N, C-alpha and C positions, 0 to 999 in steps of 0.2 A: 461134363463137356459133351456137347452134341456134335455129331457129324452130319454134314449134308454133302453127299458126293465125297470129293477129295478135300473139301474146305471145312475148317474147324470153326464152329461158332462157340465163342467163349463167353463174353459178357456184354451187357448193354448199359449205357449210361443214359439215364433220363435227365436231359439237360434242363437248366433253368429256363431256357427259351421255349421249352415244350417239345423239342425234337429228341429222337432216340438215336444214339450212335453206338454202333457195334464196334467192339475192339477185343483183340487178344491181349492177354496179360500173363506173361510167363517169367519165372525167375525171381530172384531176390537181389537186392543191392542197389547201387546207383541206377537211376532211371534213364533209359534210352527210348525215345519215341520215334517211330518210323511213319512218315507221311508220304503216301503213294501219289502217283501221277494220275492224269485223266485218261480218257479213252474208253472204248467199248469193253465192258466187262471188268473194269478196273476194281481192284480191292487191295487192302493192305497185305493180306496173306499172299495173294498172287504175285505182288511186286517183291515181297521181301522174304519169301519162304526159305530161300537159300542163305539168308543173312542173319536174321534175328536169332535163330537157334544157336549160331556160333557165339553171339554175344551172351546169350543165356548161359551157355557152358562156361564162359569166361567170368561169370559172376555178376552179371547185370540183370536188372529187371527190365524187360522189354515190353513196351506197350505198342500195339500195332492197330490203330483205328482204321475204319473205313470212313472216308470223308463223306459229308452229307451229300446225298444223291448217288452214292456208290456202294458196292458190296452189299452187306446186310443192314446198312444204316437207312434211316428214313429217306424217302425220295419225294419231297414235296413238289407238286406241279403248279402251285399257286403263288410262288415267291421267286424273285430273281436270285441269282447266285454270285453276288460280288465277292471279292476276295475277303472282305470283312466278315461275311457270313460264314465262310469256311473257318476263319480264325476264331470266331465266336464259339462255334460248335466244338472245335478242338480244345479251346481253353476250358469250356464248361465240362467237357469229358474228363480232362486232366483234374479238374476240381473234384469231380465225383470219384475219381481214382485216388485221390489224396496225394497228388503229385505237386510238390512245392518247388522242386528243382530238377532239371533234366538236361540231357543232350538231345537235340532235335536232328533227325536224319530225314531229308526231304529231296525227292526228285521231281522235276517238271513242275506241275501244279503244286505238288506237295512241297517243293523247294520254295515256291513263292509264299505258300502258307507259312512255312518255317521262318522265312525272312520277316514277314509281316508280324508273326506272333512274337518273334524276338524283339522287333522294334516297339511293339505295344507293351510287352511285358518283359523287359530286360532282366528283371530280378528272377524270372522263371528259368532262363536259359543259361546253362553254364558253358556249353559248347555247341557248335553248329556244324553239321555236315551237309553239303549241298551237291547234288548231281544234276548238272545242266538245268538249273532252276528256272522257272518262269519269272516274269516280272522284270526282265532285263532289256526288253525291246518293246517297240510299239507294234500295234496290231498289223499294219501293212507289212512289216518285216516278217512276222510270223506267217502271214498269208502267202508269202513267197516261198516258204520252205516246203519241199515236196512231200515230206512225211506228214506235215500238218495238213496240207491239201488233201492227202489221202484219208486222214482221220475224219475231216469234215465231209468228205465225199461219202464215206461209209455211213456216217451218222445222218447226213442230210439227204440221201438219195430216196428215202422212203421205201427202199427195198429191204427185205429181211436180211439180217447179217447172218450168213451161213458160216460154218466152220472153215470152209475153203477161203472165203473172203477175209475172215479174221486172221487166218494163218498167213495169207499173202500180205495183209497190213503189217503184221509183226515182222515178217521176214524181209520185206522191202522198205518199210517206213521207219522201223524202230531199231533195227539191228544191222550190224555189219555182216555177221555170219548167220545165214538163215538156219543153221542147225539148231539154234537156240529156240526157234519157233516150233516147239515140240507139240505132239498131240495132247500131252498132258496139260500143257499151258493153255491150249485152245479149249480143251474141255472145261478147265477151271473158269476161263473167261466167258465161255458160252453159258455156263450155269448162271453166272451173275447177269449176263446180258438179258436173260429171260425175265428178270425182275426189274430191269432198268427202264427209265423213260428218257427221252431225248431232251427233256426240259433243262437239266443241269448243264448240258453242253450249249444249248441255245441261249441261255441267260447268264452264262458265266462271264464275269468281267475281272480281268487281272490288270491293275494299273502298272505303269512303268515305275519301278522302285529305285532306279539307279541313283537319283538325287538324294536318297536317304541311306544308301549303303554305308556311308562314312559314319553313321550313327551306331553301327554294329561294333560293340566293344568287346565281345567275347571272342575266343579263338575260333577260327573258321577253317575247315578243311573242304576244299572244292575239287570236284572231278568233272572233266569234260571229254567226251569221246570225239576224236577228230574226224570220224565218219558220221557225225551228227546230221540228221535230216529233219529234225523237228525244231530245234532252237537255233536262231541265227548266231553266227560266230562273234558278232559284236558283244555278245554276252560274256565272252572270255575276258576281253579287255575291260569291260564294265566291272567285273569282279576284281580283276588284278589291280586296277587303278583306284578303286574306291573303297575296298574293304580293308580296314587297317591291319588286322591280325590274321592274315590269310596264308595258308599253304595250298597252292593250286596244282593239281596233277592233270596233265594232258595225256590222254590214253589213245594210242594208235590202234587200229583194227578194232574200233569200238564205235557203236552207234549211241542211241539214246539211253540204253540200259546198262551202264557199267556194272551195276550190282549183279546183273544176270550174265553178261558176256565175259566178265572177268571177276567172277564171284570170289575165288580164293584170294586174289590180290586185293580186292575191295575189302574183304573181311579182315585180312591182316593189317591193312593200312588204317582202317577205322579203329581197330582194337588198339593199335599203337597210339593213335591220336587220343583215344579215350583215356589210355593209361599215362601218356606222357605229354599230350598237348602239342 
């Protein structure tokens, strides 16, 4: 296993579609797959470094990919990035890893990928854990959210993304308590930012999946921070009214990253869900 800065490089999947996806693969047992969100410098490790080791210790095999366009995965600049492309790359990565059945954990963009992957391959997904997933609102509603406006401002300004800009984005756009916007987090994300291009954000398209949520037949655990600045609150009722087998937890004093701001509670609750449904 090689180290680059604070980030671990573990394995690469050479997907059938020709792209290369980086992923961490730790532990043994039933498989839990963690799908990260979007944003500057995003990667699976950065999103879930406080979570997947807890599951590994509890006896699970944890796979943490970098979505196409992010982390150490390929970053094509000659193709669009619809939700189906993210799903295709993750499914082919899991094929390479020999995964036939798993629990998916997804936040934000990764939540939309998790929902779509479950809809397309219901036999693959045993359980689903979602944290303020994408795909529950229309684009104009997202564009009104202050955190989302800040993300696109950072990506679209043409100016270099400095550590100070990134720290401010996390502290004011994605979190309730800015103490979680640590220098370590900024350093991790800046490292990935150096090898990112803006194409993934510019060409990303996530459709509204609400009309298909009733098709989810597996048990679903949902989290939503009540100080959310990225995802419109209509997503809460979209989940509550349309997902058949849902346990939904609303978390006060929490922004977009419940797995970071309330790490211990998130880990305990997910482990209970994994073990007991």
